[in-house]
C-alpha positions in Angstrom: -27.2 100.8 40.8 -26.5 103.1 43.6 -28.2 103.6 47.0 -29.8 106.6 46.0 -31.1 105.6 42.9 -32.9 102.7 44.2 -34.4 104.8 46.9 -35.5 107.4 44.4 -37.1 104.3 42.0 -38.9 102.9 45.3 -40.2 107.3 45.9 -41.7 106.9 42.1 -42.9 103.5 41.8 -44.9 104.0 45.3 -46.0 107.5 44.5 -50.0 107.5 43.5 -50.6 111.2 43.4 -50.8 111.3 39.3 -53.2 108.3 39.1 -56.6 109.9 39.2 -55.4 112.6 36.3 -54.4 109.3 34.4 -57.6 107.7 34.9 -59.4 111.0 33.7 -57.0 110.9 30.7 -58.0 107.5 29.5 -61.7 108.1 30.7 -61.5 110.8 27.8 -59.5 109.3 25.2 -62.1 106.4 25.4 -65.3 108.4 24.9 -63.2 110.3 22.3 -62.6 107.0 20.4 -66.2 105.9 21.2 -68.0 108.9 20.0 -65.6 108.9 16.4 -67.0 105.4 15.9 -70.2 106.7 16.5 -70.0 109.9 14.2 -68.6 107.7 11.4 -64.8 107.7 11.9 -64.7 104.0 10.7 -66.4 104.9 6.7 -63.2 107.0 6.3 -61.0 104.4 7.6 -62.6 101.5 5.4 -62.1 103.1 2.3 -58.4 104.4 3.2 -58.3 100.3 4.4 -59.7 98.8 1.3 -57.6 100.6 -0.8 -54.3 99.7 0.9 -55.6 95.9 0.9 -56.5 96.3 -2.9 -52.7 97.4 -3.5 -51.5 94.8 -1.4 -53.4 92.6 -3.8 -52.3 93.8 -6.7 -48.4 93.4 -5.8 -48.7 90.4 -4.5 -50.5 89.2 -7.7 -47.8 90.8 -9.8 -45.1 89.3 -7.5 -46.7 85.9 -8.0 -46.8 86.3 -11.3 -42.9 86.9 -11.8 
């Protein structure tokens, strides 16, 4: 690796100017997930997951019978 590349990587790793924006983004994502969980997102996912697991169970039963 060249010295210029090493210097660029060192500068990139020590640069903290964008950290607050990343933190705000993570905070917003956490709030969105929390609200989604409260409002009723799991109901739709629960039904879909139940259907998928039912299909997997049927496929495994069929495979075991062969």
